[in-house]
N, C-alpha and C positions, 0 to 999 in steps of 0.2 A: 392404552396409550403406550407407545414405545418408551423405554427407559432412557434416561440421560446417558448412563454408562454405555449402553449398547450403541447409541448414536455416536458417542465419542470414539468407540472402537471401530466403527464403520464410516467415519467421517470422510476419509479419502474416497471411498466408493460413492458416497453421496455427492461429493464435488464432481467426480468423474461423470456420473449420470447427469448432473445438471449441465455440465459443459457439452456433453454429447447431445442432450435434448435441445440446448440452445443452438448448436450448430445445425441440427436438423431443421429447427424452425426457421433459423436465419436464412438458410439456403432454400428451404421448401416453401416458406411463406414470407417472403421479404416485405409484403404489404403490412405485416403485423409489427414491423419495426417501430413506426411512430408511436403506437400504443405502448409498447414495451419501454420506449425511451422516456415516456412520461412517468413510468414507475420507478426509474432508477433512483432518484433522490429519496422518495419515501421508503423504498425497500432498504436502501443503505442506511437511512436514519434509524429504522427499526433494528437493523443488524447492530449498529453501534450502541443503541439503548440496551439491548439484551447482553451485549458484550461488556459494557460498563457495569452492569448489575453483577457480573461475576467477580468483580474486584471491590472489596469494601473500601469506602472513601477514606476512612481513617488511615488505611495502609497506603492509599494514593498520596495523601499529604506527606506521609513518612518517606515515600519513594521520591517525591519531588524535592525533598530536602537533600537528596543525594547529588550534590553539586558535581561530583566527578562524572557521573553518568550523563547528566544534562550537558556538561561541557563537552564530553566525548561525542554525544549524539549531534550536537551543534557543529562541532569541528568536522566530523565525518561528512555530514550532509551539506555543509555550506562552505567548506574549504577543500576537502579531499574530492568529493563528488564533482564539483564544477571542473576541477583540473582533469579528472578522469574522463568526464563527459566531453570536454573540449578535445582531448587527445583521441578518444575513440571515434568521434564524429568527423575527423578530418576527411575520410573517404566520401562524406556527404557534402563537402563544401561546395560542389558544383550544382547541387540540387537544393535551392534555398528553401522551398516550401517544406520539403521533407526534413530539412535541417531544423527549421523552426519547431515542427512537431516533436522531433527527437529531443531538442533542448527543453521544450516546455515540460515534457514528462520526466526526463532524467534529472532536471534541476529541482524537482518538487518532491520531497520525501513523503511517503505514505502516512496517512493519519487515520486509516480505517481498518482494512483487513490485515494490517501488520500486527494488530493485537491478537486475533485468533491464530494466525500463523506462528507467532512467537510462542503462544501457549502450546500449540501442536508440537513444537520442537522442545518443549520443556524449559523455555526461557522465562525471564522475569517480566511477565506482561504488565505488572504494576508500574515498572519503570517506563515502559513504552507508553502506557496510558497517561502517565503523569506528564510526559514530555510532549505529547501530541499537540496540545494547544500552542505551546511555544514554537514547535516546528511549523505549524500552520501560519502563525502570525509572521514569523521570520521569512518564510518563503513568499508570503504576500508582498513583503517589502523588497525582497532581493530579486525576485524573478525578473521584473522589468530592468533592473540594473544589470543582471547577467546577460539578458537578451541584448541590451544596449552594448555591452562589452563584446559579446560574441557575434552579434548580427548587425549592429548599427542602430541609429536612433529611430529610423522609420519603423522597424519591426517593434521596438520597445513601445513606441507611441500607440501601436495598434492594440496593446493589451489593456483592456478595461478592468479596473479593480472591482467593479460592481458584482459580476458573477462569482468572483472568488470570495468576496465578503458574504454574499448570500449563501454560498456553499458552506462557509465556516459556521454561520449562524444556524442553518437548518440541519446540517449533517453532523456537526460537532457540538456546538453550544447547547442546542435544544435537547438532544439525547442525553448529554452529560447532566444537565439540570434535572431532567425527568428521572434519570437513574438515581441521582442524589435524593430527590424527593421521595422516590420509591423506597430507598433504604431507610430514610427517616420514618416513613409510614410503617415499614416492616418492624422497626425497633419498638414502635409504640402500639401496634395493633396485630392481633393474631391473623386478621384478614389480610393485612398487608404482608405478613410473613408468608402466608400461603400463596399469595399472588406472586411474590418474588420466587418462591420455590418452584411454582409451576412454569415460570418463565425460564428456569434454569436449563431446560432442555432445548430452548429455541436457537442458541447461537449456531449450531451446525446446520439445521434446515434453513435458517435465514441467510447464512453464507451461501448455501446452494442456490437459494432464490436470487440473491444478489448476482452471482455469477450468471445465472440464467437470463435475467433481464438485461444485464449489461452486454453480454455476448450476443444474445438474440437480437437486441436492438441495433447493435453496431456492426455485426458481421456483414450484412449486405453492403455497407459502406466500404469495408475493407476488401470484400470480395470483388467489387466492381473496380477497385483501384490496385489490385494485388501486384500488378506489374511494376507500378511506380513505388509503392511503399515497401516492396521486398528488400530494397537496398538498406533499410533501417534494421532488418532482422539480425544480421551479423553484429551490428553495434549493440543491440539489446542483449544478445547472447554473451558477448564479451563483457558487458557490464555485470551480468549475473555471475560471471566467473571471477572477475577482478574484485568486486566490492566485498564479497564474503571473506576473501583472503586478506584484504587490507584491514577490514574491521577486526578480524581475528588477531592480526598482528598488533593492532592498537589496543585491543582488550588485554592481550598478554603483556604488552609494555606497561599498561596501567595497573596490572595485577588484579584484574577483575575476577570475581567468582564465576561459577558456571552459568547461573541464571542471568547475571548482568552481561556476560560475554555473548551469550546467545541472543539476548535482546539487542545488543549493539550490532550484531551481524544483520539481524532482520530489519532494524530501522535504517541501516545503511544501504541495504540492497533494494527494499521494496519502494516503489514509486507511487506517486499520487495520481495515477491514470484515471481513476473513477471520479475524483473531485476536480481534476483539471479539465475534464471533458467539457463542462459548460463554458470554460474559457475558450477552448478550441472552437466550439460551435459559435461563439460570439465574435470570432475574428471577421474582419471585413472581406469583401470580394477579393479574390485572388488567393485566398488561403483555404479554399474548400477541401483540400486534401489533408489538412492538418488533423482533423478528428480521426481520420483513418489511420494516420501514423501513430496517434496516441493509443487507439484501440489495439493496434497491432502489438504495441508494447504490453498491453494487458494480457493478450493471448500468450505471448512469449513468457511473460513473468509468471503466470499461473502454472505453466508447465514447470518452470524452474522452482517455484515454491514447493510443489509436490516433492521434487527431488531434495530440496534443501531441508525440509522438515525431517527427512531421514538422514541426510549427510551431516547436518550440523551436530546433532547429538551423538551420532555414531563415530564421526571421523574428525570434523573440524573443531568442535568444542565438546569433547567427551567429559565424563564425570570428574576427571581429575586433570583439568587443563593446566598447562604451564606456559612459559614464554617460548614460543616457537619462532624459528626463522623461516623466511619464505621458502628456501629449499626443503626444509623439513616438512612444511605443509604440503608442498607439491609431491614429495616422495612418500608422505604418509608415515614416516618413521621418526 
């Protein structure tokens, strides 16, 4: 069996292979997409289960007690991000369906693969894990409100809470509970301890599997509509550039340490594309293009995440961060 350390050293290669394989399958065998789509939620739930197992729950409770980080994460995601999303999407104002998809994904902070990507960059994954249930609940409450403010009452009324609640229970609450029970088992039983240790090498391959089923199942939808959804790509790219800089400024202003600052960057920039997809698929007639717009953000974001896992620790939040101004961040001095 391949070792955990070796997998972690080669994880970027694993993700690249998964994405390339998904693109090949999505384009070569589009008929396989419905089968892969049924696997998205189970695979994502397993990914979060093994990811949560990596962080002892006693430390998660301690991380959640960090009110400064919780407040910063909520402020960035539900005050700063909506303002930035509204400003960046002005070029899409004439394309209502694409605009709905862009708002749905940009206004919902990530609660799944933000954890492993934070860990990849050397950030404090415990802080991110602790705040994910809060982020999920708040976005459930605020998404209809923001869509009503930005798009009008008719669009907000089309958002059904059922798929969002179901995604929270299956993808977040269930894996979190199972991980907690597994850790209790491991504390009391050598068998449980061995089980937990064996699962320790799964986060990287499970992330690869998640990328494979999501991209493979949704790429045909994006490919068929590429001409219309392409207008959202510059918006997503601009978001990937703007939010890390703003989060870094906020972390510096708050005097955060390295791990906290990197965690704030990733929770501010990663979006909830995988979990919001069931919402997009549940929209009524006339919004058939919205899932394609959501998945396009996934493809753009994954490319950006590979770059950010290198740029954040080497340039944006190095080992001895201080308070930087925006010109200093841009110039790198």
